[in-house]
All heavy atoms as an XYZ file, in Angstrom:
981
protein
N     124.581     95.126    118.474
C     123.142     95.042    118.725
C     122.375     95.928    117.776
O     122.652     97.133    117.588
C     122.830     95.507    120.209
C     121.287     95.374    120.521
C     121.109     95.323    122.053
O     122.026     95.040    122.791
N     119.938     95.610    122.474
N     121.288     95.363    117.200
C     120.498     96.156    116.200
C     119.703     97.157    116.989
O     119.060     96.793    117.948
C     119.580     95.204    115.395
C     118.683     95.982    114.430
C     120.448     94.234    114.511
N     119.644     98.312    116.413
C     118.778     99.394    116.965
C     118.033    100.020    115.822
O     118.592    100.386    114.863
C     119.658    100.422    117.806
C     118.777    101.420    118.410
C     119.618    102.385    119.255
O     120.838    102.525    119.033
N     119.004    103.081    120.251
N     116.722    100.187    116.009
C     115.844    100.836    115.040
C     115.169    102.012    115.691
O     114.502    101.866    116.674
C     114.855     99.862    114.489
C     115.408     98.616    113.898
C     114.218     97.666    113.449
C     116.199     98.842    112.669
N     115.360    103.125    115.094
C     114.699    104.363    115.678
C     113.836    105.105    114.670
O     114.367    105.642    113.643
C     115.764    105.373    116.319
C     115.095    106.543    116.877
C     116.583    104.629    117.319
N     112.509    105.154    114.826
C     111.690    105.853    113.813
C     111.428    107.260    114.317
O     111.617    107.647    115.406
C     110.267    105.144    113.935
C     110.267    103.686    113.577
C     110.118    102.781    114.855
O     110.624    103.289    115.956
O     109.648    101.694    114.763
N     111.116    108.065    113.232
C     110.860    109.428    113.465
C     109.940    109.883    112.215
O     109.835    109.150    111.271
C     112.041    110.364    113.487
O     112.869    110.237    112.384
N     109.379    111.150    112.330
C     108.631    111.670    111.226
C     107.112    111.623    111.292
O     106.414    112.134    110.460
N     106.606    110.981    112.460
C     105.155    110.936    112.469
C     104.641    112.309    112.965
O     105.339    113.193    113.269
N     103.297    112.357    112.943
C     102.709    113.643    113.314
C     101.190    113.685    112.971
O     100.560    112.566    112.601
N     100.645    114.854    112.935
C      99.272    115.023    112.520
C      99.162    115.713    111.143
O      99.838    116.697    110.924
C      98.636    115.944    113.616
C      97.188    116.417    113.294
C      96.163    115.206    113.358
C      96.720    117.477    114.413
N      98.287    115.210    110.379
C      98.200    115.659    108.988
C      96.722    115.570    108.543
O      95.976    114.630    109.076
C      99.084    114.939    108.003
C      98.746    113.417    107.878
C      99.154    115.535    106.637
N      96.344    116.450    107.733
C      94.910    116.290    107.179
C      94.812    115.275    106.067
O      95.782    114.917    105.412
C      94.441    117.675    106.609
C      94.230    118.724    107.687
C      93.624    119.985    107.168
O      93.848    120.381    105.891
N      92.780    120.649    107.943
N      93.613    114.804    105.955
C      93.363    113.844    104.904
C      93.800    114.348    103.501
O      93.577    115.560    103.236
C      91.914    113.405    104.872
N      94.437    113.486    102.726
C      95.003    113.907    101.481
C      96.434    114.480    101.528
O      97.120    114.639    100.520
N      96.947    114.637    102.676
C      98.280    115.122    102.857
C      99.349    114.050    102.790
O      99.033    112.926    102.517
N     100.596    114.464    103.125
C     101.735    113.586    103.055
C     102.612    113.601    104.209
O     102.609    114.615    104.964
C     102.565    113.897    101.824
O     101.888    113.748    100.668
N     103.246    112.564    104.588
C     104.220    112.392    105.634
C     105.363    111.498    105.117
O     105.105    110.586    104.391
C     103.629    111.892    107.016
C     102.911    112.844    107.857
C     102.270    111.992    109.039
C     103.746    113.945    108.331
N     106.515    111.660    105.583
C     107.717    110.813    105.390
C     108.236    110.336    106.753
O     108.733    111.137    107.513
C     108.777    111.390    104.543
C     109.718    110.424    104.087
C     110.802    110.880    103.070
N     111.744    111.853    103.620
C     112.916    112.042    103.077
N     113.202    111.489    101.961
N     113.775    112.853    103.712
N     108.135    109.036    106.897
C     108.680    108.374    108.081
C     110.120    107.933    107.816
O     110.452    107.520    106.646
C     107.856    107.235    108.529
C     106.404    107.486    108.825
C     105.724    106.242    109.270
C     106.216    108.636    109.741
N     110.971    108.003    108.833
C     112.351    107.398    108.710
C     112.623    106.484    109.877
O     112.062    106.643    110.866
C     113.350    108.580    108.625
O     113.344    109.294    109.826
N     113.425    105.581    109.471
C     113.849    104.577    110.417
C     115.386    104.399    110.464
O     115.880    104.036    109.400
C     113.293    103.141    110.103
S     113.928    101.828    111.062
N     116.028    104.912    111.446
C     117.543    104.907    111.516
C     117.943    103.529    112.079
O     117.592    103.168    113.217
C     118.073    105.932    112.318
N     118.659    102.737    111.276
C     119.050    101.343    111.722
C     120.571    101.362    111.900
O     121.351    101.795    111.083
C     118.599    100.412    110.537
N     120.945    100.778    113.001
C     122.439    100.607    113.371
C     122.721     99.365    114.061
O     121.804     98.580    114.495
C     122.832    101.809    114.167
O     122.166    101.811    115.362
N     123.940     99.042    114.039
C     124.428     97.845    114.869
C     124.697     96.538    114.061
O     125.087     95.495    114.578
N     124.554     96.726    112.733
C     124.699     95.508    111.932
C     124.886     95.826    110.486
O     124.564     97.072    110.054
C     123.410     94.598    112.056
C     123.431     93.192    111.543
C     124.419     92.356    112.398
N     124.026     92.387    113.807
C     123.161     91.561    114.403
N     122.480     90.698    113.633
N     122.850     91.623    115.664
N     125.482     95.003    109.729
C     125.503     95.142    108.241
C     124.189     94.638    107.741
O     123.843     93.395    107.836
C     126.745     94.450    107.709
O     127.857     94.946    108.164
C     126.700     94.611    106.135
N     123.352     95.414    107.112
C     122.035     94.999    106.735
C     121.856     94.529    105.321
O     120.728     94.386    104.851
C     121.126     96.196    107.044
C     120.921     96.501    108.460
C     121.666     97.520    108.996
C     120.115     95.809    109.269
C     121.561     97.906    110.371
C     119.881     96.098    110.592
C     120.650     97.187    111.105
N     122.997     94.208    104.651
C     122.801     93.887    103.233
C     122.001     92.651    103.002
O     121.497     92.443    101.928
C     124.239     93.687    102.679
O     124.897     92.702    103.394
N     121.919     91.719    103.921
C     121.098     90.567    103.822
C     119.803     90.530    104.513
O     119.203     89.514    104.866
C     121.973     89.294    104.184
O     122.285     89.423    105.605
N     119.422     91.736    104.845
C     118.166     91.845    105.778
C     116.971     92.390    104.932
O     117.133     93.021    103.866
C     118.396     92.969    106.848
C     119.004     92.283    108.066
C     120.269     91.755    108.062
C     118.326     92.452    109.315
C     120.877     91.265    109.228
C     118.900     91.921    110.499
C     120.133     91.337    110.397
O     120.647     90.821    111.532
N     115.818     91.948    105.356
C     114.565     92.492    104.890
C     114.074     93.572    105.985
O     114.219     93.277    107.124
C     113.509     91.542    104.669
N     113.638     94.698    105.452
C     113.212     95.718    106.326
C     111.691     96.010    106.050
O     111.265     95.823    104.872
C     113.957     97.034    106.171
C     115.508     96.941    106.233
S     115.989     96.397    107.924
C     115.542     97.842    108.864
N     110.998     96.387    107.007
C     109.511     96.580    106.832
C     108.993     97.656    107.754
O     109.612     98.079    108.716
C     108.824     95.263    107.088
N     107.815     98.135    107.342
C     106.970     98.919    108.108
C     105.675     98.157    108.470
O     105.031     97.636    107.543
C     106.645    100.269    107.439
C     107.874    101.215    107.299
C     108.674    101.290    106.272
C     108.188    102.134    108.306
N     109.602    102.228    106.597
C     109.339    102.806    107.802
C     107.742    102.542    109.503
C     110.079    103.876    108.454
C     108.432    103.528    110.260
C     109.496    104.099    109.777
N     105.301     98.347    109.641
C     103.981     97.803    110.123
C     103.288     98.955    110.858
O     103.814     99.943    111.143
C     104.187     96.633    111.140
C     104.584     95.362    110.547
C     105.954     95.166    110.139
C     103.706     94.329    110.305
C     106.433     93.999    109.559
C     104.157     93.082    109.655
C     105.433     92.911    109.318
N     101.955     98.758    111.132
C     101.254     99.734    111.864
C     100.264     99.005    112.751
O      99.861     97.888    112.573
C     100.537    100.771    110.981
C      99.438    100.113    109.988
C      98.959    101.129    108.958
N      97.931    100.606    108.224
C      97.412    101.271    107.118
N      97.922    102.464    106.799
N      96.385    100.721    106.409
N      99.806     99.706    113.760
C      98.988     99.170    114.763
C      98.071    100.191    115.376
O      98.533    101.348    115.809
C      99.809     98.405    115.827
C      98.958     97.565    116.759
C      99.789     96.603    117.720
O     100.862     96.970    117.966
N      99.185     95.549    118.099
N      96.780     99.878    115.491
C      95.839    100.647    116.289
C      95.454     99.894    117.494
O      95.483     98.654    117.516
C      94.606    101.079    115.435
C      95.079    101.890    114.198
C      93.825     99.806    114.918
N      95.047    100.561    118.550
C      94.717     99.871    119.843
C      93.560     98.836    119.599
O      92.608     99.044    118.878
C      94.158    101.068    120.655
C      94.911    102.233    120.175
C      94.956    102.032    118.676
N      93.879     97.775    120.139
C      92.964     96.615    120.099
C      92.952     95.765    118.830
O      92.206     94.804    118.688
N      93.849     96.024    117.974
C      93.971     95.321    116.776
C      95.408     94.768    116.543
O      96.358     95.306    117.162
C      93.664     96.130    115.482
C      92.163     96.632    115.362
C      91.858     97.149    113.981
C      90.399     97.370    113.794
N      90.170     97.940    112.478
N      95.573     93.782    115.759
C      96.810     93.118    115.462
C      97.600     94.037    114.707
O      97.169     94.910    113.871
C      96.640     91.753    114.766
C      97.902     90.920    114.770
C      97.552     89.451    114.284
O      96.522     88.931    114.805
O      98.346     89.014    113.454
N      98.952     93.935    114.869
C     100.021     94.653    114.037
C      99.801     94.312    112.586
O      99.766     93.160    112.187
C     101.400     94.457    114.509
C     102.406     95.418    114.073
C     103.652     95.414    115.010
N     103.325     95.873    116.314
C     104.309     96.091    117.249
N     105.563     95.924    116.887
N     104.006     96.545    118.455
N      99.707     95.347    111.765
C      99.342     95.114    110.361
C     100.535     95.481    109.433
O     101.155     96.574    109.576
C      98.121     96.115    109.955
C      97.738     96.061    108.571
C      96.815     97.124    108.164
O      96.623     98.202    108.956
O      96.053     97.045    107.126
N     100.748     94.557    108.490
C     101.828     94.789    107.473
C     101.495     95.986    106.615
O     100.298     96.154    106.091
C     101.974     93.595    106.679
C     102.845     93.694    105.422
C     104.215     93.871    105.563
C     102.245     93.771    104.212
C     105.002     94.077    104.434
C     103.095     93.980    103.035
C     104.448     94.096    103.211
N     102.521     96.759    106.324
C     102.402     97.962    105.407
C     103.310     97.765    104.128
O     102.707     97.808    103.021
C     102.788     99.271    106.055
C     102.727    100.397    105.152
C     101.799     99.524    107.253
N     104.562     97.617    104.321
C     105.447     97.433    103.173
C     106.729     96.798    103.572
O     107.151     96.935    104.840
C     105.763     98.826    102.692
N     107.438     96.194    102.699
C     108.775     95.565    103.019
C     109.674     95.762    101.829
O     109.266     95.959    100.635
C     108.599     94.070    103.327
O     109.894     93.496    103.718
C     107.997     93.291    102.268
N     110.973     95.735    102.111
C     112.002     95.947    101.108
C     113.332     95.228    101.450
O     113.631     95.093    102.621
C     112.341     97.471    101.006
C     113.248     97.794     99.703
C     112.913     98.039    102.273
C     113.315     99.373     99.463
N     113.973     94.765    100.509
C     115.426     94.371    100.620
C     116.289     95.562    100.720
O     116.030     96.566    100.015
C     115.898     93.443     99.536
C     115.201     92.057     99.573
C     115.947     91.005     98.699
N     115.184     89.816     98.694
C     114.497     89.400     97.617
N     114.348     90.206     96.597
N     113.809     88.219     97.738
N     117.381     95.459    101.493
C     118.294     96.646    101.666
C     118.774     97.106    100.372
O     118.985     98.304    100.229
C     119.469     96.247    102.627
C     119.278     96.643    103.938
C     119.189     95.890    105.064
C     119.086     98.060    104.445
N     118.955     96.713    106.140
C     118.924     97.938    105.790
C     119.090     99.303    103.861
C     118.708     99.081    106.616
C     118.916    100.401    104.593
C     118.742    100.278    105.966
N     119.022     96.207     99.431
C     119.532     96.658     98.056
C     118.479     97.532     97.332
O     118.757     98.219     96.353
C     119.872     95.467     97.275
O     118.701     94.728     97.004
N     117.131     97.417     97.803
C     116.175     98.159     97.136
C     115.616     97.419     95.876
O     114.807     98.017     95.223
N     116.203     96.317     95.626
C     115.843     95.614     94.335
C     114.370     95.015     94.443
O     113.846     94.779     93.349
C     116.820     94.467     94.116
O     116.813     93.495     95.207
N     113.785     94.791     95.634
C     112.490     94.195     95.710
C     111.730     94.782     96.781
O     112.287     95.208     97.867
C     112.559     92.697     96.000
O     113.230     92.067     94.916
N     110.425     95.128     96.496
C     109.510     95.702     97.442
C     108.300     94.957     97.394
O     107.941     94.436     96.349
C     109.273     97.224     97.178
O     108.756     97.387     95.944
C     110.540     98.009     97.355
N     107.402     95.067     98.415
C     106.068     94.410     98.489
C     105.214     95.325     99.382
O     105.653     95.770    100.475
C     106.068     92.985     98.987
C     104.805     92.296     98.769
C     104.334     91.966     97.555
C     103.992     92.091     99.953
C     103.098     91.289     97.459
C     102.815     91.511     99.805
C     102.405     91.079     98.590
O     101.129     90.393     98.496
N     104.006     95.638     98.969
C     103.009     96.497     99.677
C     101.714     95.799    100.051
O     101.240     94.981     99.235
C     102.792     97.783     98.799
C     103.963     98.595     98.565
C     104.699     98.425     97.470
C     104.354     99.619     99.428
C     105.834     99.194     97.166
C     105.412    100.407     99.186
C     106.201    100.192     98.090
O     107.269    101.038     97.854
N     101.175     96.216    101.120
C      99.783     95.823    101.427
C      98.873     96.530    100.400
O      99.191     97.599     99.937
C      99.511     96.258    102.871
N      97.775     95.828    100.022
C      96.829     96.368     99.076
C      96.308     97.717     99.586
O      96.041     98.617     98.680
C      95.726     95.410     98.823
C      96.131     94.144     98.100
O      97.216     94.228     97.410
O      95.425     93.157     98.116
N      96.156     97.884    100.796
C      95.553     99.139    101.242
C      96.462    100.342    101.165
O      95.906    101.389    101.106
C      95.193     98.938    102.723
O      96.475     98.635    103.519
N      97.734    100.168    100.864
C      98.618    101.287    100.675
C      99.198    101.424     99.297
O      99.955    102.351     98.952
C      99.696    101.329    101.817
C      99.080    101.272    103.078
C     100.721    100.179    101.530
N      99.036    100.310     98.487
C      99.678    100.273     97.171
C      99.278    101.551     96.366
O      98.201    101.904     96.260
C      99.270     98.959     96.507
C     100.220     98.565     95.436
C      99.782     97.178     94.915
C      99.955     96.109     95.957
N      99.573     94.768     95.443
N     100.253    102.099     95.722
C     100.012    103.340     94.922
C     100.074    104.626     95.716
O     100.108    105.640     95.134
N     100.046    104.505     97.054
C     100.084    105.713     97.891
C     101.357    105.796     98.660
O     101.828    106.967     98.962
C      98.914    105.774     98.840
C      97.460    105.710     98.078
C      96.432    105.934     99.089
N      96.245    104.859    100.190
C      96.391    105.146    101.431
N      96.465    106.293    101.906
N      96.280    104.102    102.260
N     101.816    104.716     99.127
C     103.015    104.628    100.037
C     104.279    104.096     99.230
O     104.063    103.275     98.318
C     102.845    103.811    101.161
C     101.969    104.283    102.201
C     101.074    105.345    101.952
C     101.837    103.609    103.500
C     100.101    105.841    102.938
C     100.909    104.065    104.389
C     100.041    105.176    104.156
N     105.508    104.612     99.531
C     106.687    104.083     98.895
C     107.775    103.873     99.894
O     107.998    104.780    100.742
C     107.223    105.110     97.838
O     106.182    105.343     96.854
C     108.462    104.549     97.126
N     108.192    102.582     99.952
C     109.395    102.238    100.853
C     110.650    102.364    100.186
O     110.737    102.002     98.998
C     109.104    100.928    101.508
C     110.142    100.615    102.569
C     109.121     99.799    100.536
C     109.824     99.280    103.381
N     111.717    102.815    100.811
C     112.966    102.975    100.150
C     114.008    102.910    101.291
O     113.832    103.014    102.372
C     113.172    104.203     99.327
O     112.951    105.376    100.160
N     115.330    102.641    100.732
C     116.472    102.561    101.686
C     117.536    103.498    101.303
O     117.713    103.817    100.129
C     117.034    101.138    101.759
O     117.419    100.793    100.382
C     116.075    100.161    102.294
N     118.291    103.860    102.201
C     119.482    104.724    101.997
C     120.629    104.107    102.874
O     120.604    104.254    104.124
C     119.199    106.175    102.453
C     120.375    107.147    102.301
O     121.293    106.728    101.579
O     120.452    108.276    102.868
N     121.582    103.482    102.182
C     122.550    102.813    102.909
C     123.854    103.587    102.970
O     124.338    104.064    101.945
C     122.943    101.395    102.186
C     121.631    100.591    102.071
C     123.988    100.732    102.871
C     121.806     99.390    101.191
N     124.392    103.778    104.166
C     125.589    104.504    104.334
C     126.842    103.711    103.918
O     126.784    102.503    103.941
C     125.727    104.985    105.784
O     125.964    103.866    106.680
N     127.899    104.381    103.653
C     129.060    103.672    103.158
C     129.780    102.947    104.252
O     130.501    101.986    103.956
C     130.104    104.658    102.536
O     130.357    105.679    103.527
C     129.474    105.320    101.325
N     129.599    103.364    105.514
C     130.354    102.620    106.572
C     129.438    101.827    107.485
O     129.805    101.341    108.452
C     130.990    103.608    107.450
C     130.072    104.653    108.024
O     128.887    104.606    107.917
O     130.617    105.478    108.827
N     128.099    101.637    106.970
C     127.176    100.840    107.677
C     126.927    101.412    109.134
O     126.261    100.686    109.864
C     127.550     99.306    107.836
C     127.599     98.812    106.516
O     126.667     98.896    105.705
N     128.641     97.975    106.255
N     127.428    102.523    109.445
C     127.148    103.031    110.802
C     125.713    103.479    111.030
O     125.154    103.320    112.041
C     128.112    104.186    111.104
N     125.111    104.024    109.956
C     123.837    104.456    110.055
C     123.189    104.260    108.662
O     123.574    104.791    107.703
C     123.680    105.932    110.483
C     122.323    106.403    110.799
C     122.405    107.793    111.415
C     120.956    108.237    111.938
N     121.029    109.606    112.518
N     122.079    103.555    108.715
C     121.351    103.245    107.491
C     119.864    103.666    107.742
O     119.427    103.562    108.848
C     121.341    101.755    107.188
C     122.787    101.273    107.040
O     123.499    101.526    106.071
N     123.296    100.554    108.071
N     119.215    104.053    106.713
C     117.864    104.648    106.876
C     116.846    103.884    105.877
O     117.196    103.625    104.770
C     117.795    106.094    106.589
O     118.842    106.787    107.372
C     116.425    106.748    106.860
N     115.702    103.624    106.488
C     114.535    103.137    105.677
C     113.563    104.211    105.738
O     113.174    104.702    106.792
C     113.971    101.759    106.304
C     112.866    101.317    105.406
C     115.144    100.706    106.457
N     113.053    104.559    104.569
C     112.018    105.602    104.453
C     110.661    105.012    104.147
O     110.532    103.969    103.480
C     112.371    106.577    103.396
C     113.831    107.235    103.510
C     114.898    106.714    102.949
C     114.169    108.261    104.273
N     115.997    107.498    103.223
C     115.533    108.483    104.010
C     113.469    109.117    105.112
C     116.268    109.513    104.652
C     114.142    110.129    105.739
C     115.622    110.314    105.505
N     109.612    105.717    104.604
C     108.227    105.393    104.132
C     107.657    106.744    103.697
O     107.211    107.462    104.619
C     107.452    104.655    105.210
C     106.073    104.232    104.766
C     106.176    103.057    103.717
C     105.213    103.745    105.862
N     107.451    106.923    102.480
C     106.822    108.105    102.003
C     105.313    107.790    101.882
O     104.971    106.842    101.129
C     107.330    108.502    100.633
C     106.626    109.712     99.893
C     106.856    110.997    100.727
O     108.025    111.304    101.130
N     105.832    111.780    100.845
N     104.562    108.594    102.590
C     103.069    108.348    102.584
C     102.366    109.506    101.910
O     102.419    110.623    102.469
C     102.675    108.063    104.021
C     103.336    107.081    104.853
S     102.758    106.704    106.407
C     103.074    108.228    107.281
N     101.713    109.291    100.876
C     100.980    110.250    100.148
C      99.400    110.006    100.194
O      99.000    108.842    100.475
C     101.440    110.366     98.687
C     102.832    110.794     98.551
O     103.391    111.504     99.451
N     103.494    110.276     97.526
N      98.609    110.961     99.899
C      97.120    110.773     99.831
C      96.634    110.055    101.015
O      95.920    109.056    101.069
C      96.707    109.906     98.501
O      97.194    110.579     97.453
N      97.064    110.590    102.274
C      96.712    109.906    103.525
C      95.243    109.994    103.816
O      94.521    110.878    103.395
C      97.504    110.546    104.625
C      98.966    110.004    104.670
C      99.913    111.017    105.514
C      99.039    108.715    105.302
N      94.751    108.810    104.428
C      93.392    108.758    104.790
C      93.190    108.550    106.326
O      94.197    108.141    106.911
C      92.748    107.540    104.047
C      92.943    107.432    102.653
C      92.467    106.102    102.046
C      92.659    106.068    100.486
N      92.152    104.713     99.960
N      92.075    108.946    106.783
C      91.863    108.718    108.285
C      92.203    107.301    108.733
O      92.705    107.083    109.831
C      90.403    109.127    108.526
C      90.145    110.117    107.385
C      90.940    109.665    106.277
N      91.894    106.372    107.861
C      92.097    104.941    108.307
C      93.690    104.573    108.243
O      93.939    103.474    108.794
C      91.371    104.012    107.362
C      91.625    104.239    105.915
C      90.464    105.061    105.307
O      90.056    106.046    105.922
O      89.987    104.715    104.234
N      94.465    105.485    107.875
C      95.882    105.270    107.930
C      96.440    105.618    109.353
O      97.512    105.370    109.727
C      96.686    106.091    106.974
C      96.407    105.598    105.577
O      96.286    104.436    105.283
O      96.280    106.616    104.667
N      95.576    106.289    110.224
C      95.901    106.579    111.558
C      96.394    105.414    112.359
O      95.660    104.363    112.437
C      94.836    107.308    112.320
O      94.560    108.549    111.615
C      95.151    107.528    113.792
N      97.565    105.328    112.936
C      98.103    104.281    113.679
C      99.530    104.628    114.187
O     100.007    105.659    113.909
C      98.261    103.022    112.779
N     100.019    103.699    115.043
C     101.448    103.781    115.388
C     102.145    103.001    114.348
O     101.796    101.790    114.098
C     101.690    103.256    116.860
C     103.219    103.375    117.014
C     100.915    104.130    117.854
N     103.183    103.604    113.746
C     103.929    102.904    112.674
C     105.232    102.472    113.226
O     106.000    103.228    113.932
C     104.178    103.859    111.534
C     102.984    104.036    110.659
C     101.824    104.697    111.137
C     102.904    103.375    109.431
C     100.771    104.846    110.295
C     101.762    103.598    108.571
C     100.644    104.203    109.072
O      99.522    104.361    108.281
N     105.530    101.186    112.952
C     106.782    100.569    113.485
C     107.682    100.128    112.293
O     107.213     99.546    111.293
C     106.471     99.279    114.252
C     105.657     99.635    115.523
C     104.242     99.556    115.585
C     106.336     99.815    116.701
C     103.533     99.796    116.661
C     105.601    100.048    117.891
C     104.108    100.022    117.797
O     103.478    100.253    119.028
N     109.097    100.282    112.593
C     110.020     99.769    111.663
C     110.465     98.362    112.216
O     110.573     98.206    113.410
C     111.220    100.825    111.627
S     112.524    100.288    110.591
N     110.776     97.512    111.244
C     111.196     96.176    111.657
C     112.242     95.613    110.688
O     112.337     96.008    109.641
C     109.876     95.211    111.662
N     113.045     94.671    111.284
C     114.127     94.131    110.484
C     114.257     92.632    110.802
O     113.909     92.174    111.891
C     115.427     94.695    110.865
N     114.639     91.770    109.764
C     114.923     90.434    109.933
C     115.924     90.065    108.905
O     115.987     90.543    107.812
C     113.581     89.580    109.718
O     113.922     88.233    110.081
C     113.085     89.731    108.316
N     116.761     89.049    109.289
C     117.797     88.473    108.373
C     117.138     87.478    107.484
O     116.858     86.359    107.893
C     118.922     87.943    109.199
N     116.764     87.886    106.301
C     116.076     87.079    105.338
C     116.185     87.635    104.004
O     116.257     88.806    103.777
C     114.569     87.058    105.648
O     113.878     86.309    104.738
N     116.304     86.681    103.040
C     116.307     87.044    101.624
C     114.982     87.113    101.034
O     114.745     87.439     99.859
C     117.143     86.067    100.853
C     118.631     86.161    101.134
O     119.159     87.283    101.281
N     119.311     85.012    101.250
N     113.890     86.759    101.887
C     112.599     86.798    101.441
C     112.059     88.240    101.827
O     112.767     88.960    102.418
C     111.751     85.766    102.033
C     112.271     84.334    101.732
C     111.463     83.279    102.447
C     112.282     84.017    100.252
N     110.762     88.386    101.679
C     110.067     89.621    102.023
C     108.862     89.266    102.804
O     107.750     89.244    102.403
C     109.579     90.505    100.826
C     110.734     91.038     99.885
C     110.240     91.651     98.626
C     111.630     91.988    100.729
N     109.135     88.848    104.123
C     108.010     88.451    104.909
C     106.941     89.569    105.250
O     107.301     90.730    105.332
C     108.703     88.003    106.251
C     110.170     87.963    105.941
C     110.371     88.894    104.805
N     105.710     89.089    105.316
C     104.659     90.067    105.681
C     104.055     89.826    107.050
O     103.228     90.640    107.520
C     103.536     89.988    104.666
O     103.008     88.684    104.581
C     104.059     90.359    103.247
N     104.476     88.671    107.661
C     103.955     88.451    109.008
C     104.812     89.090    110.076
O     106.014     88.931    110.025
C     103.891     86.870    109.227
N     104.260     89.740    111.035
C     105.049     90.408    112.044
C     105.876     89.474    112.857
O     106.858     89.842    113.428
C     104.165     91.320    112.892
C     103.220     90.627    113.753
N     103.470     90.054    114.932
C     101.916     90.310    113.515
C     102.446     89.479    115.542
N     101.446     89.560    114.616
N     105.404     88.253    112.907
C     106.106     87.206    113.791
C     107.422     86.821    113.075
O     108.292     86.176    113.826
C     105.275     85.946    113.953
O     104.798     85.492    112.610
C     104.010     86.309    114.845
N     107.600     87.133    111.747
C     108.853     86.816    111.138
C     110.037     87.823    111.406
O     111.117     87.598    110.903
C     108.586     86.745    109.586
C     107.637     85.615    109.227
C     108.209     84.293    109.253
N     109.472     84.252    108.507
C     109.441     83.941    107.156
N     108.312     83.793    106.547
N     110.529     83.855    106.450
N     109.692     88.997    112.058
C     110.630     89.952    112.198
C     111.243     89.925    113.700
O     110.547     89.759    114.704
C     110.098     91.326    111.879
C     109.866     91.549    110.468
C     108.750     91.009    109.761
C     110.793     92.185    109.680
C     108.569     91.149    108.403
C     110.701     92.253    108.305
C     109.589     91.793    107.616
O     109.367     91.932    106.335
N     112.516     90.114    113.780
C     113.255     89.905    114.994
C     113.529     91.203    115.735
O     113.682     91.210    116.963
C     114.565     89.265    114.762
C     114.418     87.878    114.008
O     113.601     87.064    114.628
O     115.110     87.646    113.060
N     113.582     92.323    115.020
C     113.976     93.670    115.644
C     112.857     94.631    115.276
O     112.395     94.724    114.184
C     115.257     94.098    115.084
C     116.370     93.037    115.191
C     116.868     92.217    114.216
C     116.968     92.920    116.446
C     117.804     91.278    114.369
C     118.011     91.980    116.669
C     118.424     91.110    115.610
O     119.376     90.201    115.759
N     112.610     95.560    116.333
C     111.546     96.487    116.211
C     111.965     97.743    116.746
O     112.771     97.815    117.754
C     110.331     95.951    116.878
C     109.701     94.836    116.251
C     109.985     93.444    116.504
C     108.632     94.836    115.277
N     109.201     92.726    115.709
C     108.355     93.435    114.942
C     107.929     95.765    114.660
C     107.418     93.104    114.001
C     106.968     95.452    113.791
C     106.714     94.079    113.431
N     111.471     98.797    116.144
C     111.611    100.187    116.769
C     110.579    100.379    117.809
O     109.667     99.565    118.031
N     110.607    101.661    118.351
C     109.658    101.997    119.391
C     108.389    102.574    118.805
O     107.361    102.583    119.640
C     110.284    103.120    120.330
C     110.204    104.520    119.870
C     111.103    104.786    118.616
O     111.936    104.043    118.251
N     110.898    106.031    118.122
N     108.309    102.843    117.578
C     106.996    103.247    116.896
C     106.899    104.803    116.901
O     107.494    105.531    117.776
N     106.190    105.284    115.872
C     105.950    106.787    115.786
C     104.511    106.881    115.408
O     103.908    106.178    114.516
C     106.821    107.424    114.753
O     106.649    108.782    114.732
C     106.689    106.852    113.333
N     103.774    107.877    116.078
C     102.352    107.983    115.859
C     102.036    108.809    114.546
O     102.703    109.929    114.312
C     101.746    108.685    117.045
C     100.267    109.056    116.898
C      99.441    107.854    116.998
O      99.522    107.009    117.841
N      98.386    107.670    116.044
N     101.166    108.348    113.760
C     100.629    109.112    112.656
C      99.172    109.211    112.744
O      98.351    108.254    113.073
C     100.844    108.245    111.289
C     100.212    108.988    110.127
C     102.387    108.202    111.051
N      98.621    110.448    112.751
C      97.307    110.740    112.885
C      96.790    111.613    111.672
O      97.419    112.630    111.383
C      96.971    111.559    114.157
O      97.489    110.842    115.331
C      95.480    111.785    114.343
N      95.816    111.017    111.006
C      95.233    111.717    109.821
C      93.772    112.199    110.142
O      92.889    111.374    110.478
C      95.176    110.726    108.647
C      94.636    111.466    107.374
C      96.551    110.139    108.397
N      93.583    113.443    110.141
C      92.323    114.027    110.384
C      91.488    114.136    109.141
O      91.978    114.420    108.087
C      92.463    115.376    111.066
O      93.065    116.309    110.201
N      90.183    114.007    109.403
C      89.240    114.075    108.209
C      88.783    115.558    107.960
O      88.971    116.405    108.727
C      88.044    113.180    108.455
O      87.335    113.559    109.654
């Protein structure tokens, strides 16, 4: 069973940085696309970034391009794999709950409905 567990959220001042991690287990993820989404109350879940496990391809939302970087760290025994989201030059509008997601796909979907597995989310708050 696929399990995704996010960590690394917190409170940071505008202009600061945070690194989120997503520990993924329960499957060999070599053919999966992984992604980060975010959501604020009353709004739809918003795409942030996506990556193939190999790291060969990435895609970002325009709102975070040049500030956020998604990457993967694959363990040798597939017992624990990690997806990172490095967030720099944070803005108050980046405040949201950030979710890690996974789907068995060779594409890089940006719609949240295309993802089958989700973590519980981690809160990121950027103060002005």
